[in-house]
C-alpha positions in Angstrom: 0.0 0.0 0.1 1.4 3.3 -1.1 0.9 6.1 1.3 1.7 9.2 3.1 1.7 9.5 6.7 -0.3 12.0 8.0 -1.9 10.8 10.8 -0.4 9.7 14.2 0.3 5.7 14.4 0.8 3.4 11.9 -2.1 4.5 9.7 -0.5 5.5 6.1 -3.1 7.9 4.5 -2.7 10.2 1.4 -4.5 13.1 1.6 -5.5 14.9 -1.5 -6.5 18.0 -2.6 -6.9 20.2 -6.0 -3.4 20.7 -6.3 -2.0 16.8 -6.4 -4.7 15.0 -6.9 -4.5 15.0 -11.0 -0.8 14.4 -10.6 -1.7 11.3 -8.2 -3.8 9.5 -10.7 -2.6 10.0 -13.5 0.9 8.5 -12.0 -1.1 5.4 -10.4 -1.6 2.4 -12.3 -2.5 0.2 -9.1 -5.6 0.0 -6.8 -7.0 3.4 -5.3 -9.5 3.9 -2.9 -10.6 7.7 -2.3 -12.7 8.9 0.7 -14.5 12.1 0.9 -14.9 13.5 4.1 -15.0 11.2 7.2 -17.4 10.8 9.7 -16.3 10.7 13.6 -17.2 6.9 13.2 -15.4 5.8 10.2 -11.9 7.7 10.4 -11.0 5.0 13.3 -11.9 2.5 10.4 -10.7 3.5 7.8 -7.6 4.0 9.2 -7.0 0.3 10.4 -8.1 -1.0 7.2 -5.6 0.6 5.4 -3.1 -0.8 8.4 -4.7 -4.8 7.4 -4.4 -4.2 4.2 -1.0 -2.8 4.4 0.2 -5.7 6.1 -1.4 -8.3 3.7 0.6 -6.4 0.2 3.3 -4.5 1.5 4.6 -3.7 -1.8 4.3 -0.3 -2.6 2.3 -0.6 -5.8 -0.5 -2.4 -4.2 -2.9 -0.7 -2.6 -3.4 2.9 -1.9 -5.7 4.6 0.7 -6.4 8.4 0.3 -9.1 11.4 1.3 -9.8 14.3 0.7 -11.8 17.1 2.8 -14.8 17.7 -0.1 -15.6 20.6 2.0 -12.6 22.6 1.3 -12.1 21.4 -2.5 -15.5 21.2 -3.7 -13.9 21.3 -6.9 -13.2 17.7 -6.8 -16.8 16.7 -5.5 -18.5 18.3 -8.4 -15.4 16.4 -10.7 -16.4 13.0 -9.0 -20.2 13.5 -8.9 -19.6 13.2 -4.6 -23.6 13.8 -3.4 -23.1 12.6 0.4 -20.8 11.9 3.1 -18.9 9.7 3.5 -18.4 7.9 0.0 -15.8 5.6 -0.8 -14.6 5.3 -4.6 -12.4 2.9 -6.5 -10.2 4.0 -9.0 -7.8 2.2 -11.2 -5.1 3.4 -13.3 -6.1 6.6 -13.1 -10.2 5.7 -13.8 -13.1 6.1 -11.3 -15.0 3.1 -11.1 -18.3 3.4 -11.8 -19.6 1.0 -8.8 -17.8 2.4 -5.5 -17.7 0.7 -2.5 -21.0 0.1 -0.9 -20.4 -2.5 2.0 -20.6 -2.2 5.4 -18.3 0.5 7.2 -16.2 -2.2 9.2 -12.7 -2.9 9.0 -13.3 -6.6 8.1 -15.8 -5.6 5.4 -13.5 -2.8 3.8 -10.4 -5.4 4.0 -12.4 -7.8 2.3 -13.7 -5.9 -0.6 -9.8 -4.7 -1.5 -9.2 -8.8 -1.6 -11.7 -9.1 -3.7 -10.5 -6.6 -6.2 -7.1 -7.8 -5.5 -8.1 -11.2 -7.4 -6.6 -11.4 -10.9 -9.8 -11.0 -13.6 -8.3 -12.9 -16.3 -8.9 -16.8 -16.1 -6.1 -18.5 -18.4 -7.3 -20.9 -20.8 -5.1 -23.9 -21.5 -6.6 -25.1 -24.5 -8.9 -23.6 -27.2 -11.2 -26.8 -26.9 -12.4 -24.7 -23.2 -13.2 -21.8 -25.9 -16.1 -23.6 -26.9 -17.7 -23.9 -23.8 -17.6 -20.5 -22.6 -20.4 -19.2 -21.1 -22.4 -17.6 -24.3 -25.4 -15.8 -21.7 -22.0 -13.5 -20.7 -20.4 -11.0 -22.9 -16.4 -12.5 -23.4 -13.0 -11.6 -24.4 -10.0 -13.5 -25.0 -6.6 -12.4 -25.8 -4.0 -14.8 -27.3 -0.5 -13.6 -26.5 3.0 -15.2 -27.2 4.1 -14.4 -23.5 2.3 -12.3 -20.4 5.2 -10.2 -19.9 4.8 -7.9 -22.5 3.2 -4.6 -23.3 0.2 -5.7 -24.7 -0.7 -8.5 -22.2 0.4 -5.6 -19.1 -2.8 -3.1 -21.3 -4.8 -5.9 -21.6 -4.9 -6.6 -17.7 -5.8 -2.9 -17.5 -8.7 -3.4 -19.3 -9.6 -6.3 -18.1 -9.2 -5.1 -14.0 -11.9 -1.8 -15.2 -14.2 -3.9 -17.1 -14.2 -7.0 -14.7 -17.4 -6.6 -13.7 -18.9 -6.5 -17.0 -17.1 -9.0 -18.9 -15.7 -12.4 -18.8 -11.7 -12.3 -19.7 -9.8 -14.8 -20.3 -6.2 -15.2 -22.0 -4.4 -17.8 -23.7 -0.1 -17.9 -24.3 2.5 -19.5 -25.9 1.6 -23.2 -27.7 -1.9 -22.7 -26.8 -2.8 -19.6 -28.2 -0.3 -19.9 -31.6 -3.2 -20.9 -33.9 -4.9 -17.8 -33.3 -2.3 -15.1 -33.2 -1.7 -14.8 -36.8 -0.3 -12.0 -37.2 0.9 -11.0 -33.8 -1.6 -11.1 -30.5 -4.6 -11.0 -30.8 -8.2 -10.3 -29.3 -11.6 -10.9 -29.5 -15.0 -10.6 -28.2 -17.3 -13.5 -28.2 -20.9 -11.9 -27.5 -23.9 -13.1 -25.7 -26.0 -15.9 -27.9 -25.1 -18.8 -29.2 -24.3 -18.7 -32.8 -23.7 -14.5 -32.8 -20.3 -14.3 -34.8 -16.9 -13.6 -32.9 -15.9 -9.8 -33.4 -11.9 -9.2 -33.6 -10.1 -6.0 -32.2 -8.0 -4.0 -34.9 -6.4 -1.7 -33.2 -3.1 -1.7 -31.3 -3.3 -4.2 -28.2 -1.1 -1.9 -26.5 -2.2 1.5 -26.8 -4.5 1.3 -23.6 -7.0 4.4 -24.6 -7.6 2.2 -27.9 -8.0 -0.9 -26.4 -10.1 0.3 -22.9 -12.4 1.8 -25.6 -13.6 -0.9 -27.9 -13.7 -3.4 -24.8 -16.2 -0.9 -23.3 -18.0 -0.7 -25.8 -18.6 -4.6 -26.2 -19.1 -5.3 -22.3 -21.2 -2.4 -21.6 -24.4 -2.3 -23.3 -26.0 0.6 -24.5 -29.3 -0.4 -23.1 -28.9 -1.8 -19.4 -30.9 -3.7 -16.8 -31.8 -1.9 -13.6 -32.5 -4.0 -11.2 -32.6 -3.8 -7.0 -29.3 -4.1 -7.1 -28.0 -1.8 -9.6 -30.7 0.8 -9.0 -29.1 3.0 -6.8 -25.6 3.2 -8.6 -27.7 4.3 -12.1 -29.4 6.8 -9.7 -26.2 8.3 -8.6 -25.3 8.8 -12.2 -27.2 11.9 -12.1 -29.1 11.6 -15.4 -32.9 10.6 -16.3 -34.0 6.9 -17.1 -35.4 6.1 -20.6 -37.2 2.6 -19.4 -38.4 -0.2 -21.2 -40.6 -2.5 -19.0 -40.9 -5.8 -20.3 -41.9 -9.2 -19.4 -38.6 -11.3 -18.1 -40.0 -13.4 -21.5 -40.7 -10.6 -24.2 -37.3 -10.8 -25.6 -38.7 -9.4 -29.0 -39.6 -6.4 -27.4 -36.2 -5.3 -25.6 -34.8 -6.2 -29.0 -36.8 -3.6 -31.1 -36.1 -1.2 -27.8 -32.5 -1.7 -28.3 -33.0 -1.7 -32.0 -34.6 2.0 -32.0 -32.2 3.0 -29.4 -29.3 2.1 -31.4 -30.6 4.2 -34.6 -32.1 7.3 -33.2 -30.7 8.3 -30.0 -26.7 7.2 -30.0 -26.1 11.0 -29.8 -28.2 11.1 -26.3 -26.1 8.7 -24.8 -24.1 10.6 -22.0 -27.7 12.7 -21.2 -29.9 10.0 -20.4 -29.6 6.0 -19.0 -31.5 3.4 -21.6 -33.1 0.9 -19.5 -34.7 -2.3 -19.4 -36.8 -3.1 -16.2 -38.7 -6.2 -15.2 -42.3 -5.3 -15.2 -43.4 -7.9 -12.8 -39.8 -6.4 -10.1 -41.3 -3.2 -10.7 -45.1 -3.0 -10.4 -44.2 -0.2 -7.9 -43.3 2.3 -10.6 -45.7 1.0 -13.3 -48.7 1.7 -10.8 -47.3 5.1 -10.3 -48.1 5.7 -14.3 -51.0 4.2 -14.1 -50.0 1.1 -15.4 -49.6 -2.7 -15.0 -47.6 -5.6 -16.1 -50.8 -6.5 -18.1 -49.9 -3.2 -20.4 -46.5 -4.2 -20.8 -44.4 -3.2 -22.9 -44.1 0.2 -21.8 -41.9 2.9 -22.0 -41.4 5.8 -19.6 -38.8 8.5 -19.0 -38.1 9.2 -15.2 -36.6 12.8 -15.2 -36.3 12.4 -11.1 -38.8 14.9 -10.8 -41.3 13.5 -12.8 -42.5 9.9 -14.5 -43.6 10.6 -18.2 -45.4 7.4 -20.5 -44.5 6.8 -23.9 -47.8 7.2 -25.9 -47.5 4.2 -27.4 -45.1 1.3 -27.4 -46.5 0.5 -31.5 -44.8 4.1 -32.3 -41.8 3.0 -31.1 -40.1 2.2 -34.8 -41.7 5.0 -36.4 -38.8 7.4 -37.2 -37.6 9.8 -35.2 -40.7 9.4 -32.5 -38.6 7.9 -29.6 -36.0 10.9 -30.0 -38.8 13.3 -30.0 -39.7 12.0 -26.7 -36.0 12.1 -25.7 -35.7 15.8 -27.0 -38.9 17.2 -25.9 -37.8 16.1 -22.1 -34.9 18.3 -22.4 -36.4 21.3 -24.4 -38.5 21.0 -20.9 -41.9 20.2 -23.0 -42.7 17.1 -21.3 -43.1 19.5 -18.4 -44.9 22.0 -19.5 -47.2 20.1 -20.8 -48.5 17.4 -18.3 -48.7 20.6 -16.1 -50.4 23.5 -18.3 -51.4 20.8 -21.5 -50.2 20.7 -25.1 -48.3 23.8 -26.0 -50.1 26.1 -28.5 -47.7 25.5 -31.3 -49.4 22.4 -31.3 -52.5 23.0 -30.1 -55.3 22.7 -33.8 -57.0 26.2 -34.4 -59.7 26.9 -32.6 -59.3 24.6 -30.4 -57.3 26.5 -27.5 -60.5 28.0 -25.7 -61.5 24.2 -24.9 -58.5 22.8 -24.3 -58.6 21.2 -20.4 -55.6 21.8 -18.3 -53.5 18.2 -17.8 -53.0 17.3 -14.3 -49.8 16.6 -13.0 -47.0 14.1 -13.6 -47.0 11.5 -11.4 -43.5 12.1 -9.0 -40.3 10.2 -9.9 -40.1 6.9 -8.5 -36.8 5.7 -9.4 -35.7 8.9 -7.3 -36.6 6.3 -4.4 -33.6 4.2 -5.1 -31.2 6.9 -4.6 -28.9 6.4 -1.1 -31.0 7.0 1.9 -30.2 9.8 4.3 -30.2 7.4 7.0 -26.9 6.3 5.7 -25.2 9.4 4.7 -25.0 12.7 5.5 -26.4 14.9 2.0 -24.7 17.5 0.7 -27.2 20.2 1.8 -27.8 18.9 5.4 -24.0 20.0 6.6 -24.1 18.0 9.9 -22.4 14.4 10.1 -24.2 11.3 10.9 
């Protein structure tokens, strides 16, 4: 563990601020756990966990424990979307992982989390026949390398560590991998589904940025499933949801939704989260918009203020219809029309006087998946728990 001594005793925790955080992160090619402001209860737990981890991983390039005072450095809090105290973030190779630490605030739990993160995410392949038995219900990336000690494999390791929760990574070496190394080291992606053709990476494997961008595109689907397990994480990304509610076995509707999102909304990636949800599991949000599982498939937007329903699922493939629904959210049109009825420019001439004022839209349902205020100190409430 690499740390800078800043408290009495054995604990070594690096203090980061606006002046050193960029240089520190850019230099780190290993694991990095950051904490944004301590509560009085967490402070000794975090320090003792750092001691336990340092004893197990004494190499200075293994694990770094660090802390940031986000009251003093609000720019850091904004950059890393810190909305509650204390927050524990994991960084790898200078990149913040999307899944922050949400386990118990105990020495044992934090140390166990680090141990899990230190497990090699790449499974070795002893024969190419093994690849015929990979689990095609998961996304698989397989690398074929001449040797482990090479720039291309070290890049592959970095990528695998960052995307370990999103893909299964495997690697073959030497004679085992030789039949797949037609013109040097090689990486392939095996998508979900039997019979779906492999995809070959054509870029420079030793180039981290290119390799990571390619693998991320394959491992992180454009349309993700929302569950009760990842709901808090998705909510904390802070951007609205466009959600398809569908029956679990209704793969046709999901495929149509995925296709239209890719066709109409790829430019909106980053401004809205594309998700799908099991109708039965998420009955409550459906009831919130006066729907039941019997009405599925249903498309809706949750803006974290209100929920808005896409009028008719059968219009999904109408060119531009789904995109306009999202653009109307961004422009505020959905909010205005739910509160005040159709915009005047959308009204039929002569009908303005008879126009009924729309009722208020239902409040956000998925906002309830955000962190509990009994678990954290929310930023607007400055007192610590």
